[in-house]
N, C-alpha and C positions, 0 to 999 in steps of 0.2 A: 294755385300751390295744385302740383301733381301731385298725386296718391299711387301708392307702390300698396297694393294688398297681398300680406299672404295668404298663402294657398293651406284653405282649411285641412286640415287629418285628421281632425278627431269632433264626434262632438259636443265629447268632455271639451268646454274654455278652458277651465285650468290647469290641463294635459296639452291644450292645441296651444297654450303657454310656455308651457316647458318645451316644446316639441320645439317652439320657437326659437327657445336660447338654447335650444338644444342639448337640452338634459336630456339624457333617457333611460338610464343606469338607473337604480336604488338608490348607490350610491352616490353618484353624483347630484341627484337629488334632496340626498341630506345633509353635506356638502353644503349645498345651497341657501337649507330653509334652515336647518341648524351648525351653523359656521361655527368651528373652534377654531382658538390661535395656532391649539397642538396640534391640528393637521399642517400647519403652515414654521416648522421650524427651523427649517432652511431655508426662506420667503428674511430671518428673521438677522441669520448670517450672516453681517455684511461683511466683505474684507477690510484691514485701521482695524475692527476695534480694538482688538489684541493688545496694539503699539497707542491707540489712543487709552488705553485702559492705564498700563504702563504708567503713562506722565500723568495721569492726572492723581493713581494714588503716591504718586511723589509726592504733588501737589499739596496733597493734601497729610501725609506722614509730617511734611516742611514748612505747612501751614503757608502755604505762597498764596496767595491771593487770584485766582478764576473771573475772565470776564464771559460771561455770556453773554458773546452777539445775535442779535436774531436779526427782521425786518419789519417793515412795516405793514402788511401785511394779515390777513387771521396767521396764515403757516407758520407764518416767521414769528407772529407775538406768540401763539401759543408755543410754538418747539425752542422759545426764549424761559419760558413759563417751565416746561418743562424739562429742563439745564438747569437752572435756578433755582427751583422745587425737590428736584432730585438730586444733586449735587450737593444742596443745601445739608439734606437729611444726611446725606454721606457723610458730611462731614465735613465738606469744603469751606471754603471762603467764596462766594463768589459776590461781584456784584453784576445784573445785567444791562448790556447795554442796547438801546431799538437807534435805528442812522433815522434823523432829521429828511423828509421826501427831497424840499423843497431843498433844505442850505446844504446834500453828502450825497443826494441821491440815492438809486440803486446798491443793495454792495456792499463788500469792505471800504471804507474811506479813509484818508488820510485823517483825521478828524476823529473816527473810533480810534482807532489805533494809537493816536497820542492819547487820544482817553486813559484808556489801557498801561500806556505807559506811566504815563502821569502820577496815574493812582496809588502806582506800584506792582502793577499785575506781574507777571512774570507767563503765563498762558490764557488765550486767546481759542474760546469753542464758538464756531459758528453755528448757524442753524437756517436753514432753508438759502443758504448763498456763499459765493464765494471759491465753485467752482470753476470759474473760469477767471478769478482777481487774480492771474497769476504776475503784474505788478505791483499787487498789496501786498500779496506774501511772500517780495522780494523783503518791500518795504518795512516789516514783522519780524523778518531777520535781519534784519538791519538795526530794527532798534532793541533787537536781546528779547523781542518775545514768540517763543513756541503756539507754534501757529495749528488748529485740530481742525480740519473743515471737515462740518457733515453739510449734507447736500443733496441735491433730487433733480437737482434743471442739469441739461444736457451737456456733456462734457464738449471743447471744442477737439474732436479726430479724438486720439489719445490721450495728447498732452493735457497735465495736469498738475496743477501753483506746484511750488518747490514751497510749499507747507511737513513739519512734523509728521500729522498723519493723514490720513486721507479718509474719510468712511463715508461712500457714494452711492444711492440708489436708487434709479430709476423708478423699480415699482412701486417706491411709498412715496407719501407724501414727504417735505421736508422737517416735522416735527415727529413723524414715524420713524422716521431716519435716528434723531435726534432723540428717541425711547427708546432702541434697542441700544444705543452707546448706556444709555443713565441704565437701562434691563443689565446686559451685563456685565454692568459695573457693580448694582446692587440687590440684584437676586431679581427672580418674578416676582415674588408676592409681594415685594416694599415698592411695584415700579405699577402694580396694575390699581391705583390709586388716582395716577397722570391719567392714562389711555383714555379720562374722556376727553382731554386737549387735543390727543390725536382722532380723537373722529372726529370733531370740531373742525378741524383741521382738514382730512383727507377730505370731509363736503362740501369741505367752505373753497377748497384746492383745487377742487372737479376732479380727483381720483378717480379711474374706473373702480364702482361698486362692486367688485367681484377678488374669487382667492383671497390673498392675504388684508388686501384692504376693507371686503365685507365682513371679516372676521373680526380686524380691528372696530371696524364701528360699532358691528351686536354688539361688541360685549362694551367697547365706549358708553356707545347708547343708557344700554344697560345700567351704566356707572350716573353721568349725567340725569338720568331720571331719577333719582337717591342721591343728588350730588348732597352736598356738606361743607361747601365751599361757598363762604355767605357774598366772597364774587359774582360768582355765578346766582347763587339768592333772588342775589338786586337786580341784576342783569336779567334774567326770567321775569320777577316782577315789575319794571320798568315797561319789563316789552311788552307784561300783558300773558306771555303765560305760562298755562297748569301745570306744576309738579306732576309729570310722571306720563306727562302730554307731550314727550319732547320726541317726535324724527328728523326721517333727514329736508323735509320739506322749513321744520324750526326752524333748523341752523344756516339752509341758507338763507330762508328768504329772511329771518326778522335777525338774528343774533348775529348769523356776519357783517352783516351788512353796520351793524349800531363798532364791532371791535374794526370794522375796518374803517369807519367813517373819520377817528380819531388821525388816522395815517395816511387818509388826506385829505384835511383840514386843516390839521392844527401838530399834534406830537401823538404816536403810536403807543408812547410809552405811559401814557394813563392807560391806555388798555391793558397790558403788561398788569401793572398796578391792581383792577381791576382784576385781573386773575387770582393774583396772587395776593393782595391782603388778606387780615384777618379781622381786620377792625367794621362792625357790619354799616357806624355812621357810617367812615370811607366809604366805603361799599356804596351806599345809597348816594354817595354823593359826585361819588363816578359813575354812575351807572345812567345817575339822573344827565351827567352834561357829556358821554354817549348817549342818548338817546337826543336830547339838541342838539347837538351835531351832527349825525345823522338826516334828521328834517333837512336840514338848512345843507346839506350834501345831495341831497336828493329835487331840492328847490331848483340849486345852479345846474346839476346833473341835467332837469327839464328847461331846463331853459336854452341849457350851449346847443343839445341833441338837436331842438328844434332851429338851430343856425345852422345848427352841421346839414339837416338833411336840406337845405337850400346851395349847401356846394356841393353836391352829389353831380357826376358826372354820369349818365350811362353807358356812355362810352364806353371807360374804363375798365380794366379785368380788375384792378384793386385802389382804391378809393388810399387817396394820401390826404388831411385834413389840418388844414395848420391852424389858429389864433392865438395870437397875446392875450387872449381875455377866459383862453383857459388854463385855469389850474392843471399841475401837473395830476396831481392829486386826482379828480377824477375821467384825465382823457381813455384812459381803461373802462371804463362805464359807459365813455362818445363810442372810444371804434365798436363794445360787442353789438349799439343797442345799431347801428351804423350797420356792420357787420350783420345781424338777424337782420333786418329791414335790408338789403338790397340782396344777401344769401352773396355776399364780393366780402375777401379779403377786404380790411380794415385797417390802416394806422395813422392817428389823431395824435398833432404833433399841439406842446404849450413850447410856442415861443416865446424864449430869453433874450436880454439882454446882445449875447454875443453864443450861449451857451442853450441850446433848448433837445425837452427832452420827446421821444415819441413814447408809443404807446402802440399794440397792434394787436388782432387780431382775428383767426382761419377759420376762411371758409375755405369750404371743396376740398378735401382735403393737402390741402397748400400745406406742404409743414413752416408757418412761419416764419423760426426762428435758425432756420439755414437757409431760406430767400432772404435775409435780412443779410447775415451773417456775407454770401456773398457781392456784400458793398461794402463788407465793411474796414476798406480801405481808405472809406468816405468818413465815416465814423470815430467817436472818442468812447466809446464802447456798448457791448452789447448782450443779453444775452435771451435764456430763456426757456418756453415749450415747442413742440409743433404746434400748437392752440394758441397761442399766446407769448407775448416775446416785447421784451421794452428795449431803445435804447437814445444812446446821445448824441448829438451833432452835430456840428457847427454849423449858424445861419447861412453862413456863405455860399454851405449844401447839399442844400434842402433840395434847389431844383436838377439840381445831376440828382442827388437819390431819388425822386421823385421820378425819373426818366428812365433810372435804371430798373426798379425796386419793376416799373410799367413792363419793361420786358425780359426778365426775371420768372413774372410773374405769369408772360407771356408765351415764353418759353416752354410753358410747361402742359400748355393744351387745354386753356381757363376760356370757354367760349363766352363772348357776349350775351348771348341769351336763356343760360342758363337759372332753371328755376329751381326754387326748396320743390323736395319732397319732400312728403310726410308719408313714412313707411306705418301704416294700422297693421294690428295683429291679428285682428280677426273682423270678416265683416259678419254681424251679429242681425239678429228677430228683435221687435220690442219684445215678444213671449220670453226670447232671454235675461233679459234688462230687470233685475231684485235689486233689494239694499241687501241681501245676505251677497249675492255675487261681490254689494260695491265693495263691504267687511272684508270677504274671504281675501283678497286683491290685499288685503294691507301685509297675509302670511308673502309676497313678496318685497317689504321695505324692509332695507332701505331702498328709500330708489335713486339713485342720480346717476350720473356718467357709466356706461356699460349696465346700468340694468334700472331703462327709464321704465316712470310708470306706463301702462299697455293702452295702447289707440287704438278703442274700436271702430268699425265704420257703421249708419243705418240708412237704408234707402230709401226714398219716395217713404218722408214721414208727412202729415200736416203739420202746417205751422198754426197751433192753437195762440192769440193773446200774445202777441208777442207784441215788446215794445223795447223801452231803456230805459235803461235806471245810472245812478251816478251822472249826474247833469249833461246825459246824452252820453257818456261816454262807454257804456257797455251793452247788451243786449239779450232783453232776456223772457223767457216763456215758457211756452209748452208744444212737446210735439206728439202725433197723435197717427199710429199705425190703419191706416185706412183697412189694412186685409184679418188685425189682430180688434174681435169687440168691444174683449172682458181687457184692453184697457181704455179703451174709450175717454179715462178720470187723466190721459197722455201724464209724458213722464218731462217733469221739469227742465229748462237747460240753460246755465250762464256762461256769454263768452263775453272775456272779459280784452276791452279795447277793440269789440266790434262794433260801437254805436251805429257809425256811420251806414252799415250795413241792411239801416231802419229806413232808409228814403230806397231801396227797392224790395223789399219784403214785407207782406201783407197776410195778415189769418187770413188760413187757408190753399199758402201758398205750399206745392208740395216742393222737397228737402231731400240733401243727402245730408250728412250731420257725418263729421271724423270727431272723436270727444274721447275722456279721460271720463271712468264713475270714477265719482265724488259722493258725501255722506254730511250731509248737511242738513248740521246740531241748530236748534234754533227755541228755545222756552224750553229744552229736556226734552226735544220730539226730536226724531231724526227723519232722514226724508232720503230720496234717490235725487238724486240730480249730472245732469251731463253736463263737465265743462268743456267749449266747445273749443275744437283745435281750429276746426274748418269749417265752414257752408256753403255748399254751394244750391243754387238754382236747380231743380232733378229737370 
């Protein structure tokens, strides 16, 4: 891994981090550290909302049934919760609907629209889907359904589906777009308690945590840490998360995987039921179900990733891997892992009887959804973001797709020997390392896309007590700076997934470290710990 160490322009490390982020004025710093939604009202006024609200109000007055049509990932589930709870509070008759991943695939489906018609609904409001559902919009019209699309995925050029109204923004997550609609319908105060769902969705869908998204997440986390919703409380308890200690990490790595697991292996409607239920007994059962399903998902993913590694060809500019054994619910996870390991765009296909589903993750700045769309003439459907996409393809077209997508990515100039680059915010000496500094960095929360936890580097450090933990999976030990006598006690480090390095390391070696700062809490005590990102023999 290559290191790109940013130049040090300030002796004050906090000031250096602000310089790295381009935050120079006091106003910019204030907006970053204390973001308020009131500063981003323009971002929340999305075209199409007024027309959509007119139709919703008519439905409320005339007692029409509305279908809140979500998706099977966290964003779509949270968005469906926002629509269902918000519209119900406004007096609407609402039924939620989440498509089944295996039986219906991504987006609006004939089954879903038939469900709406057969249920007696006259209005369907989507969340996190629909912006490229041209055929389904026409089908909804044929069924006599007024379709209101709220979405944040990329449009196909300037073309829009033939829907009653379209509410679309690339700046927010799907749940955020739905929340803006409900907010304008009900007023700011009445929808503040729904913002906790938006914060979960924004982090889970890897939206940039800057500007309006940062404000949404900060205010949402405040609500979430004081939530009274029995479903969320049950999920926190089942996950071992303490109330009041929820950050972007807990959402991204603990809460989101559990909510996602149902849609990957079973039916995401149970995740939506958990978010919306008012019954503590039901909440406890659902939270336990999500946890069990997530454990099963982890096992399946680990097995699949090991098989996928064996299929990799390092000559390829993009990996296209397929197997009949891989459920469509985990192919996105496999693609993400292989993409991370190889630093190559990766597509993983779950082979079906005649139709197969693919999931893609990007690397090296490739707009993966646009790259795949260049092969759309041999695809059944495609949609997504620059960083991630999904598609359906006939089995007979897969070989041709592999050749064409390799050429598309090759034409963009991706070389076969590109290496992963780790950006280092500052090189620091051990005299700057301290527990108060690690705690001070929490002021930069919430961390995520666009606002990563700062990476630091220290060079020429002695290894002490180097060993493995976790059945040999992880590297642990201490480092001592030979030029800083007062730090002879050393600083603890942990390198997750770096256990193999024990074969080339030994106590007393000089090494260079790249890491983030962490507060290790154990038995009521706190101490500084370095979480390794990379390690090189000096």
